[in-house]
Kinemage of the C-alpha trace (Angstrom):
@kinemage 1
@onewidth
@group {chain A} dominant
@subgroup {mainchain}
@vectorlist {calphas} color= white
{ca met a 1} P -4.196 27.758 27.447
{ca ser a 2} L -4.077 29.419 24.013
{ca glu a 3} L -5.663 27.764 21.343
{ca ala a 4} L -3.490 25.045 19.008
{ca thr a 5} L -2.171 26.877 16.170
{ca pro a 6} L -3.070 25.502 12.657
{ca ala a 7} L 0.350 24.052 12.516
{ca thr a 8} L 0.256 21.528 15.209
{ca ala a 9} L -3.749 21.271 15.419
{ca lys a 10} L -4.725 17.341 14.789
{ca pro a 11} L -5.924 17.042 11.455
{ca ala a 12} L -9.939 16.315 11.082
{ca lys a 13} L -11.135 13.332 10.318
{ca val a 14} L -13.273 13.428 7.088
{ca leu a 15} L -16.896 12.290 7.793
{ca ile a 16} L -19.015 10.321 4.665
{ca gly a 17} L -21.748 8.787 4.570
{ca ala a 18} L -21.832 4.666 4.498
{ca glu a 19} L -23.824 4.041 1.234
{ca gln a 20} L -20.880 6.708 -0.193
{ca leu a 21} L -17.998 4.748 1.224
{ca lys a 22} L -19.815 1.344 0.004
{ca ser a 23} L -19.875 2.948 -3.405
{ca leu a 24} L -16.095 4.393 -3.434
{ca val a 25} L -15.027 1.198 -1.995
{ca ala a 26} L -16.740 -1.402 -4.636
{ca gly a 27} L -15.667 0.862 -7.555
{ca ile a 28} L -12.298 0.220 -6.647
{ca phe a 29} L -12.258 -3.592 -6.498
{ca ala a 30} L -14.339 -3.553 -9.522
{ca ala a 31} L -11.353 -1.540 -11.398
{ca arg a 32} L -9.110 -3.945 -10.063
{ca gly a 33} L -11.166 -7.040 -11.757
{ca ala a 34} L -13.735 -8.145 -9.345
{ca arg a 35} L -17.037 -9.056 -10.757
{ca pro a 36} L -19.636 -6.560 -9.731
{ca asp a 37} L -21.572 -8.526 -6.716
{ca asp a 38} L -18.073 -9.446 -5.581
{ca ala a 39} L -16.914 -6.024 -5.283
{ca ala a 40} L -20.355 -5.205 -3.598
{ca ala a 41} L -20.026 -8.000 -0.886
{ca val a 42} L -16.213 -6.766 -0.252
{ca ala a 43} L -16.781 -2.911 0.124
{ca asp a 44} L -20.072 -3.918 2.765
{ca thr a 45} L -18.274 -6.415 4.796
{ca leu a 46} L -15.928 -3.776 5.218
{ca val a 47} L -17.534 -0.413 5.567
{ca trp a 48} L -19.936 -3.050 8.161
{ca ala a 49} L -17.061 -3.072 10.353
{ca asn a 50} L -16.470 0.992 10.064
{ca leu a 51} L -19.953 0.953 10.584
{ca arg a 52} L -19.565 -0.776 14.191
{ca gly a 53} L -16.565 0.991 15.034
{ca val a 54} L -14.194 -1.832 14.479
{ca asp a 55} L -12.420 0.778 12.082
{ca ser a 56} L -8.792 -2.045 12.472
{ca his a 57} L -10.848 -4.304 10.210
{ca gly a 58} L -12.620 -1.917 8.288
{ca val a 59} L -11.847 0.091 4.412
{ca ser a 60} L -8.393 0.881 5.850
{ca arg a 61} L -7.592 -2.361 4.827
{ca val a 62} L -8.542 -1.759 0.916
{ca pro a 63} L -4.747 -1.153 0.357
{ca arg a 64} L -3.422 -4.536 1.913
{ca tyr a 65} L -6.020 -6.092 -0.059
{ca leu a 66} L -4.803 -4.818 -3.482
{ca glu a 67} L -1.152 -5.412 -2.274
{ca leu a 68} L -2.373 -9.692 -2.144
{ca phe a 69} L -3.802 -8.756 -5.775
{ca asp a 70} L -0.488 -7.334 -6.786
{ca lys a 71} L 1.889 -9.804 -4.695
{ca gly a 72} L -0.695 -12.888 -6.545
{ca glu a 73} L -1.415 -13.848 -3.466
{ca ser a 74} L -5.091 -13.140 -3.780
{ca val a 75} L -7.206 -13.243 -6.885
{ca ala a 76} L -9.858 -10.308 -7.265
{ca asp a 77} L -11.960 -12.514 -9.862
{ca ala a 78} L -11.564 -16.019 -8.177
{ca val a 79} L -14.915 -18.204 -8.373
{ca pro a 80} L -14.973 -20.037 -4.811
{ca thr a 81} L -15.869 -23.759 -5.205
{ca val a 82} L -18.172 -25.891 -3.175
{ca glu a 83} L -18.146 -29.472 -1.820
{ca arg a 84} L -20.963 -31.118 -0.178
{ca pro a 85} L -19.286 -34.561 1.437
{ca arg a 86} L -23.046 -34.393 3.631
{ca ala a 87} L -25.617 -32.799 3.665
{ca ala a 88} L -24.875 -30.848 6.801
{ca ile a 89} L -21.122 -29.777 5.262
{ca ala a 90} L -19.940 -27.526 2.639
{ca ile a 91} L -16.420 -27.438 1.780
{ca val a 92} L -15.904 -23.972 0.284
{ca asp a 93} L -12.614 -23.612 -1.606
{ca ala a 94} L -11.896 -20.162 -1.525
{ca his a 95} L -8.770 -20.321 -4.474
{ca ala a 96} L -7.622 -17.136 -3.316
{ca ala a 97} L -10.786 -15.057 -3.395
{ca pro a 98} L -11.139 -12.208 -1.485
{ca gly a 99} L -11.671 -13.343 2.389
{ca pro a 100} L -15.448 -11.382 2.091
{ca val a 101} L -16.006 -13.211 -0.946
{ca ala a 102} L -15.459 -16.713 0.411
{ca met a 103} L -16.925 -16.089 3.850
{ca ile a 104} L -20.354 -14.983 2.459
{ca arg a 105} L -20.289 -18.015 0.125
{ca ala a 106} L -19.820 -20.188 3.290
{ca ala a 107} L -22.713 -18.365 5.453
{ca asp a 108} L -24.813 -19.220 2.804
{ca glu a 109} L -24.216 -22.561 2.612
{ca ala a 110} L -23.955 -23.160 6.213
{ca ile a 111} L -27.285 -21.865 6.488
{ca ala a 112} L -29.045 -24.029 3.509
{ca gly a 113} L -27.306 -26.873 5.476
{ca ala a 114} L -28.842 -26.059 8.895
{ca arg a 115} L -32.766 -25.675 6.838
{ca asp a 116} L -31.923 -29.355 5.826
{ca cys a 117} L -30.396 -30.816 8.938
{ca gly a 118} L -30.777 -28.555 11.401
{ca ile a 119} L -26.985 -27.362 11.610
{ca gly a 120} L -24.816 -26.710 8.679
{ca trp a 121} L -20.811 -26.531 8.716
{ca ala a 122} L -19.155 -24.351 6.273
{ca ser a 123} L -15.584 -24.872 6.137
{ca val a 124} L -13.296 -22.410 3.911
{ca arg a 125} L -10.072 -23.122 2.445
{ca gly a 126} L -7.676 -21.309 1.124
{ca thr a 127} L -9.001 -17.616 1.487
{ca val a 128} L -7.031 -14.227 2.390
{ca his a 129} L -8.086 -11.574 5.058
{ca thr a 130} L -11.418 -12.069 6.070
{ca gly a 131} L -12.144 -8.547 7.312
{ca ala a 132} L -14.676 -9.149 10.624
{ca ile a 133} L -15.777 -12.391 11.033
{ca gly a 134} L -19.117 -11.041 13.168
{ca tyr a 135} L -20.184 -10.043 9.868
{ca tyr a 136} L -20.588 -13.787 8.949
{ca ala a 137} L -22.132 -14.782 11.819
{ca ser a 138} L -24.718 -12.036 11.593
{ca arg a 139} L -25.875 -12.952 8.170
{ca ile a 140} L -26.338 -16.253 9.833
{ca ala a 141} L -28.471 -14.878 12.778
{ca asp a 142} L -30.019 -12.658 10.123
{ca ala a 143} L -31.625 -15.990 8.899
{ca gly a 144} L -33.039 -16.745 12.238
{ca met a 145} L -30.402 -19.114 13.399
{ca ala a 146} L -27.289 -19.141 15.744
{ca ala a 147} L -23.726 -18.823 14.319
{ca val a 148} L -20.518 -19.645 15.387
{ca gly a 149} L -17.432 -18.586 13.513
{ca val a 150} L -13.513 -19.020 13.153
{ca val a 151} L -10.875 -18.439 11.093
{ca ala a 152} L -7.106 -19.406 11.388
{ca gly a 153} L -4.463 -17.426 9.655
{ca val a 154} L -0.551 -16.936 9.271
{ca pro a 155} L 1.431 -16.745 12.684
{ca asn a 156} L 1.518 -13.621 13.960
{ca met a 157} L 0.826 -13.385 17.528
{ca ala a 158} L 2.788 -14.909 20.820
{ca tyr a 159} L 2.115 -18.097 22.506
{ca ala a 160} L 3.389 -19.325 25.915
{ca gly a 161} L 6.808 -20.462 26.280
{ca val a 162} L 7.698 -19.531 22.724
{ca lys a 163} L 10.096 -16.712 21.793
{ca gly a 164} L 7.896 -14.494 18.581
{ca ala a 165} L 5.224 -15.142 16.677
{ca ala a 166} L 3.823 -18.419 17.053
{ca val a 167} L -0.126 -18.848 16.052
{ca ala a 168} L -2.535 -16.838 14.653
{ca thr a 169} L -4.633 -13.731 16.406
{ca ser a 170} L -7.599 -16.614 15.195
{ca pro a 171} L -10.850 -14.703 15.942
{ca leu a 172} L -13.978 -16.062 17.280
{ca ala a 173} L -17.795 -15.190 16.481
{ca val a 174} L -20.760 -16.088 18.154
{ca ala a 175} L -24.573 -14.485 17.225
{ca val a 176} L -27.357 -15.808 19.146
{ca pro a 177} L -31.154 -14.309 18.358
{ca ala a 178} L -33.206 -13.016 20.826
{ca gly a 179} L -37.163 -12.130 20.771
{ca lys a 180} L -37.117 -8.730 22.256
{ca his a 181} L -33.576 -7.599 22.094
{ca gln a 182} L -30.908 -7.253 19.331
{ca val a 183} L -28.865 -10.467 18.372
{ca val a 184} L -26.189 -10.871 20.747
{ca leu a 185} L -22.640 -10.823 18.763
{ca leu a 186} L -19.699 -11.837 20.137
{ca asp a 187} L -16.948 -10.798 18.109
{ca met a 188} L -13.317 -10.732 19.419
{ca ala a 189} L -9.697 -11.501 18.165
{ca thr a 190} L -7.714 -13.958 20.442
{ca ala a 191} L -5.419 -11.162 20.968
{ca val a 192} L -5.579 -8.388 23.474
{ca met a 193} L -5.277 -6.049 20.953
{ca ala a 194} L -5.356 -6.789 16.967
{ca leu a 195} L -2.824 -5.838 14.755
{ca gly a 196} L -4.831 -3.616 13.060
{ca arg a 197} L -5.594 -1.284 16.323
{ca ile a 198} L -1.938 -1.553 17.139
{ca ala a 199} L -1.475 0.027 13.071
{ca gln a 200} L -4.231 2.627 14.019
{ca leu a 201} L -2.511 3.596 18.006
{ca lys a 202} L 0.789 3.886 15.761
{ca ala a 203} L -0.739 6.161 12.634
{ca ala a 204} L -2.516 8.420 15.646
{ca gly a 205} L 1.186 8.477 17.582
{ca lys a 206} L -0.467 6.848 20.929
{ca glu a 207} L 1.430 4.682 23.237
{ca leu a 208} L -0.265 1.257 23.791
{ca pro a 209} L -1.481 -0.033 27.028
{ca pro a 210} L 1.173 -2.185 28.862
{ca gly a 211} L 0.986 -6.252 28.352
{ca val a 212} L -0.957 -6.341 24.789
{ca ala a 213} L 2.227 -6.552 22.275
{ca leu a 214} L 6.048 -7.726 22.233
{ca thr a 215} L 8.922 -6.299 19.885
{ca ala a 216} L 10.312 -8.383 17.209
{ca glu a 217} L 12.637 -9.647 19.856
{ca gly a 218} L 9.929 -10.592 22.166
{ca glu a 219} L 10.213 -7.944 24.662
{ca pro a 220} L 7.368 -6.218 25.897
{ca thr a 221} L 6.937 -2.683 24.523
{ca thr a 222} L 3.925 -0.379 25.068
{ca asp a 223} L 5.910 1.608 21.384
{ca pro a 224} L 3.259 0.523 18.777
{ca ala a 225} L 6.397 1.600 16.464
{ca leu a 226} L 8.470 -1.789 18.034
{ca ala a 227} L 5.269 -3.964 18.300
{ca lys a 228} L 5.256 -6.873 15.968
{ca val a 229} L 3.887 -9.386 17.842
{ca pro a 230} L 0.331 -9.252 20.139
{ca thr a 231} L 0.288 -11.341 22.967
{ca pro a 232} L -2.963 -13.853 23.490
{ca val a 233} L -6.225 -12.521 25.785
{ca gly a 234} L -5.507 -14.263 29.159
{ca gly a 235} L -2.219 -15.518 28.180
{ca ala a 236} L -1.815 -19.348 28.170
{ca lys a 237} L -5.578 -19.620 27.479
{ca gly a 238} L -6.014 -17.062 24.210
{ca gly a 239} L -2.870 -19.180 22.844
{ca gly a 240} L -4.598 -22.459 23.236
{ca met a 241} L -7.446 -21.659 21.947
{ca ser a 242} L -5.531 -20.281 18.759
{ca leu a 243} L -3.824 -23.085 18.174
{ca val a 244} L -7.399 -25.315 18.155
{ca phe a 245} L -8.825 -23.288 15.735
{ca glu a 246} L -6.251 -23.693 13.245
{ca met a 247} L -5.909 -27.287 13.974
{ca leu a 248} L -9.983 -27.134 13.300
{ca ala a 249} L -10.463 -24.483 10.419
{ca ser a 250} L -6.662 -25.967 8.617
{ca gly a 251} L -7.219 -29.677 10.009
{ca leu a 252} L -10.698 -30.147 8.060
{ca val a 253} L -9.480 -29.122 4.724
{ca gly a 254} L -6.146 -30.122 4.625
{ca asn a 255} L -4.553 -26.755 4.310
{ca pro a 256} L -2.218 -26.424 7.402
{ca ile a 257} L -0.862 -23.106 8.150
{ca val a 258} L 0.946 -23.294 11.137
{ca pro a 259} L 3.460 -26.173 10.162
{ca ser a 260} L 3.943 -24.648 7.067
{ca phe a 261} L 4.868 -21.109 8.843
{ca his a 262} L 7.121 -22.871 10.845
{ca ser a 263} L 9.074 -25.426 8.536
{ca gly a 264} L 10.674 -21.752 6.843
{ca ser a 265} L 9.719 -22.456 3.442
{ca lys a 266} L 8.191 -19.399 1.044
{ca glu a 267} L 5.063 -21.315 0.826
{ca gly a 268} L 4.923 -21.213 4.301
{ca arg a 269} L 5.263 -17.727 4.581
{ca arg a 270} L 2.439 -17.108 2.282
{ca his a 271} L -0.427 -15.169 3.494
{ca arg a 272} L -3.699 -16.901 3.394
{ca gln a 273} L -6.440 -18.325 5.867
{ca asn a 274} L -8.760 -20.493 6.406
{ca gly a 275} L -12.076 -21.125 8.425
{ca phe a 276} L -15.749 -22.518 9.502
{ca leu a 277} L -18.659 -21.271 10.081
{ca leu a 278} L -21.364 -23.098 11.817
{ca ala a 279} L -25.149 -22.648 11.533
{ca ile a 280} L -27.604 -23.702 13.863
{ca asp a 281} L -31.186 -23.893 13.266
{ca val a 282} L -32.730 -23.604 16.778
{ca ser a 283} L -35.990 -24.673 15.365
{ca ala a 284} L -35.027 -27.944 15.104
{ca phe a 285} L -34.303 -28.155 18.855
{ca leu a 286} L -37.122 -26.317 20.191
{ca pro a 287} L -40.214 -23.763 19.025
{ca val a 288} L -37.794 -20.548 18.304
{ca asp a 289} L -39.973 -18.541 20.704
{ca glu a 290} L -39.327 -20.600 23.535
{ca phe a 291} L -35.647 -20.670 22.801
{ca thr a 292} L -35.592 -16.714 22.329
{ca ala a 293} L -37.496 -16.495 25.627
{ca thr a 294} L -34.498 -18.092 26.872
{ca ile a 295} L -32.041 -15.546 25.649
{ca asp a 296} L -34.360 -12.265 26.436
{ca asp a 297} L -35.007 -13.716 30.099
{ca thr a 298} L -30.863 -14.493 29.979
{ca val a 299} L -29.703 -10.975 29.000
{ca asp a 300} L -32.669 -9.026 31.466
{ca ala a 301} L -30.835 -10.894 34.366
{ca ile a 302} L -27.428 -9.696 32.901
{ca lys a 303} L -28.593 -5.841 32.509
{ca ala a 304} L -30.555 -6.278 35.794
{ca leu a 305} L -27.481 -6.848 38.167
{ca pro a 306} L -26.203 -4.605 40.767
{ca pro a 307} L -23.433 -2.438 38.825
{ca ala a 308} L -19.670 -1.972 39.328
{ca ala a 309} L -18.502 1.397 40.878
{ca gly a 310} L -18.169 3.503 38.049
{ca thr a 311} L -20.152 1.375 35.175
{ca ser a 312} L -23.356 3.187 34.071
{ca glu a 313} L -24.656 0.418 32.392
{ca ile a 314} L -24.083 -3.101 31.730
{ca leu a 315} L -23.789 -4.252 28.169
{ca val a 316} L -24.050 -7.358 26.367
{ca pro a 317} L -22.227 -8.458 23.393
{ca gly a 318} L -22.771 -6.684 20.255
{ca glu a 319} L -24.632 -3.944 21.944
{ca arg a 320} L -21.657 -1.389 21.870
{ca gly a 321} L -21.213 -1.828 18.079
{ca arg a 322} L -24.792 -1.525 17.391
{ca arg a 323} L -25.236 1.943 18.885
{ca thr a 324} L -22.116 2.903 17.059
{ca glu a 325} L -23.171 1.829 13.712
{ca ala a 326} L -26.594 4.029 14.640
{ca glu a 327} L -24.714 6.634 15.630
{ca arg a 328} L -22.540 6.629 12.040
{ca gly a 329} L -25.069 5.146 9.682
{ca ala a 330} L -27.189 8.833 10.781
{ca ser a 331} L -23.858 10.792 10.855
{ca gly a 332} L -21.650 9.487 8.717
{ca ile a 333} L -18.641 7.254 9.013
{ca pro a 334} L -15.584 8.839 10.706
{ca leu a 335} L -11.787 8.333 8.536
{ca gly a 336} L -8.587 9.389 9.298
{ca pro a 337} L -7.178 11.721 6.858
{ca lys a 338} L -4.634 9.124 6.104
{ca val a 339} L -7.320 6.447 5.393
{ca trp a 340} L -8.987 8.842 3.073
{ca arg a 341} L -5.968 10.105 1.177
{ca glu a 342} L -5.273 6.548 0.636
{ca leu a 343} L -8.238 5.457 -0.869
{ca thr a 344} L -9.037 8.931 -2.605
{ca glu a 345} L -5.623 8.303 -4.130
{ca ile a 346} L -6.231 4.900 -5.204
{ca ala a 347} L -9.943 5.936 -6.412
{ca thr a 348} L -8.260 8.988 -8.836
{ca ser a 349} L -5.705 6.478 -10.296
{ca leu a 350} L -8.658 3.902 -11.237
{ca asp a 351} L -10.878 6.728 -12.167
{ca val a 352} L -13.214 5.659 -9.399
{ca pro a 353} L -15.507 8.454 -9.005
{ca val a 354} L -14.640 9.831 -5.411
{ca pro a 355} L -18.057 10.895 -3.517
{ca ala a 356} L -18.740 14.161 -1.799
{ca thr a 357} L -17.759 13.852 2.044
{ca leu a 358} L -20.171 15.474 4.770
{ca ser a 359} L -17.397 17.330 5.818
């Protein structure tokens, strides 16, 4: 078989160092009006996702974030405000700040509440796309606490028995600190496949696996160009999870998204998200080393089980992402040509320096 000619060869991905990519993205957001600390926070959140291999929630989102600024649905320099109705509870009003800005504030407020009360809950009202929610659960875990996080958004996912989008691909993250092992981090959408991943496959010209998406008319499809509505993981179970996430994330801040969306009003269709983060100070329950020893024993028990045919190693949540992070941290983050072109064009238009790539 002859080698592919330059005319038919697939364009190579660009490799760029993590710190260089953070600098580029932070520069873009600062140039669009974000305060330096907030611009750096957005960049760190997005690049974290790329480092862990969750490219659908990484820097490919930058054009969308800027589009939200242009539409007035997000405010680059918005300052979240905090109310504390009880010592363990914080309500963060994002005022349409970029998702990472609001969610990082919520993580820190949840940690503060847990230090005082053993458990800290922080709800977020009225932000926009939050990025990978595992980032915020990890931030809480870095403080030595366990964490649960949920985000609710505008409906874009199917629901059992409904034609078209009914609920959101609301993600869930759970972080559990261990002792000799790394933090166990579950970070998942309630959809079989997130819209960002579907968009990636479309850009790559690849077909979708069966059962992950529907057309706008509600018909199953494997064509990413026709895929408009992701299907929920576990069918009715995933749809039910999304619905109750909406009830808690939006209900507790008095900012309903699902009923407003289905009212058909223009305001109801506006992009927005709510969320919550729960921080758990395990030392309020029992000695930390006793807790982490239990987590270590649990991980060991799972990893020692007989592997199924074709499985070389049993992994726990977060393990694959950490390995990808180590690999990409050392060799660089691969970006598709389209993503890199968009970033460099945006940076050039804003007079933001474009760093040298590794390839």
